[in-house]
C-alpha positions in Angstrom: -105.2 -84.4 67.8 -105.8 -87.8 68.4 -108.9 -89.7 67.1 -111.3 -91.5 69.6 -110.4 -94.6 67.6 -107.0 -94.4 69.3 -108.1 -94.2 72.9 -106.4 -96.5 75.3 -106.1 -96.3 79.2 -103.9 -93.9 80.2 -104.0 -91.5 77.1 -104.6 -87.9 78.1 -106.9 -85.3 76.4 -107.8 -81.8 76.5 -111.7 -81.2 77.0 -113.2 -78.0 78.2 -110.0 -76.6 79.0 -108.6 -78.9 81.6 -106.5 -82.2 81.0 -108.5 -85.6 81.3 -107.0 -89.3 81.5 -108.6 -92.1 79.6 -109.5 -94.7 82.4 -111.9 -97.2 80.3 -112.9 -97.0 77.0 -115.2 -99.5 74.9 -115.5 -99.5 71.2 -119.2 -99.9 70.3 -120.8 -101.0 66.6 -124.5 -101.1 67.2 -126.5 -103.0 64.3 -128.1 -100.2 63.2 -126.8 -96.5 62.9 -122.8 -95.4 63.4 -120.2 -96.6 65.8 -119.1 -95.0 68.9 -116.8 -94.8 71.5 -118.2 -95.0 75.2 -115.3 -93.5 77.6 -114.7 -93.1 81.4 -112.5 -90.2 81.8 -110.8 -88.9 85.1 -109.9 -85.2 85.6 -106.4 -85.0 86.2 -106.4 -81.7 88.4 -109.5 -82.7 90.5 -109.8 -86.5 90.4 -113.4 -86.4 89.3 -114.5 -89.2 86.9 -117.0 -88.9 84.1 -118.7 -90.9 81.5 -118.5 -89.6 77.9 -119.4 -90.9 74.5 -117.4 -89.9 71.3 -118.4 -90.5 67.7 -116.1 -93.2 66.3 -113.2 -91.2 64.3 -114.0 -87.9 66.0 -110.9 -85.8 67.0 -109.9 -84.4 70.4 -106.9 -82.0 71.4 -104.2 -84.7 73.1 -102.6 -83.1 76.1 -98.8 -83.1 75.9 -97.6 -83.7 79.2 -94.1 -83.3 80.7 -92.7 -85.6 83.3 -89.4 -84.6 85.1 -87.6 -86.4 87.9 -87.1 -83.9 90.6 -85.6 -84.1 94.4 -87.0 -82.6 97.5 -84.5 -80.7 99.1 -86.1 -78.7 101.9 -89.5 -76.9 102.8 -89.8 -73.1 103.2 -92.7 -72.3 104.9 -95.8 -73.7 103.3 -93.6 -74.4 100.1 -91.8 -77.5 99.4 -88.8 -77.0 97.1 -87.7 -79.4 94.4 -84.6 -79.4 92.6 -84.8 -81.1 88.8 -82.3 -83.5 88.6 -81.2 -82.5 84.9 -81.0 -79.1 85.0 -80.2 -78.2 88.8 -83.2 -75.6 88.8 -85.2 -75.3 91.9 -89.2 -75.2 91.7 -91.3 -74.5 94.7 -94.8 -76.2 94.8 -97.8 -75.8 97.6 -99.2 -78.7 99.3 -102.3 -78.2 97.2 -100.2 -78.7 94.1 -98.9 -81.8 95.5 -102.1 -83.2 96.8 -102.7 -85.7 99.5 -99.5 -87.5 99.1 -97.6 -84.7 101.0 -97.7 -86.6 103.7 -95.3 -89.0 102.7 -92.6 -86.2 101.4 -89.3 -86.3 103.2 -85.7 -84.3 102.4 -84.1 -86.1 99.6 -86.9 -87.9 98.3 -86.9 -88.2 94.5 -90.5 -87.7 92.7 -91.8 -87.4 89.1 -93.4 -83.9 88.5 -96.1 -84.1 85.8 -96.5 -80.8 83.9 -98.8 -79.5 81.5 -97.5 -76.3 80.2 -96.4 -74.1 83.2 -99.1 -75.9 85.5 -98.4 -78.5 87.9 -100.8 -81.5 87.5 -99.6 -84.1 89.5 -96.4 -85.2 91.8 -95.7 -89.0 91.6 -94.1 -90.5 94.5 -92.5 -94.1 94.8 -94.9 -96.8 95.3 -93.3 -97.5 98.6 -91.4 -95.7 100.7 -89.3 -96.5 104.2 -90.0 -94.2 107.0 -89.2 -94.3 110.9 -92.1 -94.4 113.5 -91.9 -91.5 115.9 -94.8 -92.4 118.0 -97.2 -95.5 118.7 -98.3 -97.5 121.7 -95.7 -99.5 123.2 -95.9 -103.5 121.9 -96.7 -106.0 124.6 -95.5 -109.7 124.9 -97.8 -111.6 123.2 -98.8 -109.3 120.4 -98.8 -111.2 117.3 -98.7 -110.3 113.4 -102.3 -111.6 112.9 -103.5 -110.0 116.2 -104.6 -106.7 114.9 -103.6 -102.8 114.4 -102.9 -99.6 116.1 -102.1 -96.4 114.8 -98.4 -94.9 114.3 -97.2 -91.8 113.8 -94.4 -91.6 111.1 -91.6 -89.0 110.9 -93.3 -87.1 108.2 -96.5 -86.6 110.4 -98.7 -89.2 108.6 -100.6 -91.8 110.3 -100.7 -95.2 109.5 -102.0 -98.7 110.9 -99.5 -101.1 111.8 -99.5 -104.4 113.6 -99.3 -104.5 117.6 -95.7 -105.8 117.5 -94.4 -102.8 115.8 -92.6 -100.3 118.2 -91.5 -96.6 118.4 -88.1 -96.3 116.6 -88.6 -99.0 113.9 -88.4 -98.2 110.3 -91.2 -99.4 108.2 -92.3 -99.7 104.4 -95.6 -97.9 103.6 -97.5 -98.3 100.1 -97.9 -94.7 99.3 -101.1 -95.6 97.0 -103.2 -96.9 99.5 -101.6 -96.1 103.0 -100.9 -99.6 104.0 -98.2 -101.3 106.1 -95.9 -103.5 103.8 -93.3 -104.8 106.3 -90.3 -103.7 108.4 -87.0 -102.4 107.0 
């Protein structure tokens, strides 16, 4: 159990049978009446955000999350097979469990898998990945870094916007948090 006075951004709690992460909190002491804590909570499974108010000192169950480093070994049909780097056990995760970041997963990539009991909550990728461009329009003489962007398809199937001078076959770094081009490798 955790007191609402101990809420900080990143703290995970259990409400209504699901896991919520504290995004923002504000401890309010009005001139009249009792103190309270106003919070903004994000559902870890669905991503929905709600605002909720707790009485000061109110206790709620804290979610004990387990994070393990796993390596993607191969894809079997619609499932991605990961190997735990400590126990060498294999786990199979579906694209729904991984979420929208599935487009950046390639063989040999290490990720952090966050679990609550036996349920996979999220798969955390590295902040940036290096991937090869398999299809894009050819670069033309005179294209510059400040000129504009064009779509490029990466080896994992993801499509990102890259500068005009980037050509097919090049390896580029992509920010996995906001799908942006960071630079060449």
